[in-house]
C-alpha positions as CSV (number, residue, x, y, z in Angstrom):
1,M,-18.1,63.0,50.9
2,K,-18.8,65.9,53.4
3,I,-22.3,65.4,55.2
4,L,-24.0,68.0,57.2
5,V,-25.8,66.9,60.1
6,I,-28.5,69.1,62.2
7,G,-28.9,67.8,65.7
8,G,-26.1,65.5,65.5
9,N,-25.1,66.0,69.4
10,G,-28.8,64.4,70.3
11,T,-29.5,60.9,71.1
12,I,-30.4,59.7,67.4
13,G,-28.3,62.3,66.0
14,S,-25.2,61.1,67.5
15,N,-25.4,58.0,66.6
16,V,-26.0,59.0,63.2
17,V,-22.7,60.9,63.1
18,K,-20.7,58.0,64.4
19,R,-21.8,55.3,61.8
20,L,-21.1,58.6,59.0
21,R,-17.8,59.0,60.1
22,E,-16.9,55.7,59.4
23,K,-16.7,56.6,55.5
24,H,-17.3,60.6,55.4
25,S,-16.4,63.4,56.8
26,V,-19.1,65.2,59.3
27,V,-19.9,68.4,60.1
28,I,-22.5,68.9,63.4
29,A,-24.7,72.0,63.5
30,G,-27.0,72.4,66.6
31,R,-28.8,75.1,68.7
32,S,-25.9,75.2,71.4
33,A,-23.3,73.1,70.4
34,G,-21.3,71.5,67.4
35,D,-19.1,72.8,64.8
36,Y,-21.6,75.8,64.0
37,Q,-24.3,77.0,66.3
38,I,-27.7,77.8,64.4
39,D,-31.2,78.6,65.6
40,M,-33.8,77.2,62.9
41,T,-36.3,79.7,64.0
42,Q,-34.9,82.7,62.9
43,E,-35.4,83.3,59.3
44,E,-31.5,85.1,58.7
């Protein structure tokens, strides 16, 4: 299963990603780092 984790580079998110990667494909989205850079404050 492919899972998107927003904030996957933070303290809690990095531990979540570590566990999920044991059995799943994980994509990380974040403000300044990750597979995709996103800004949740922008409507577009």
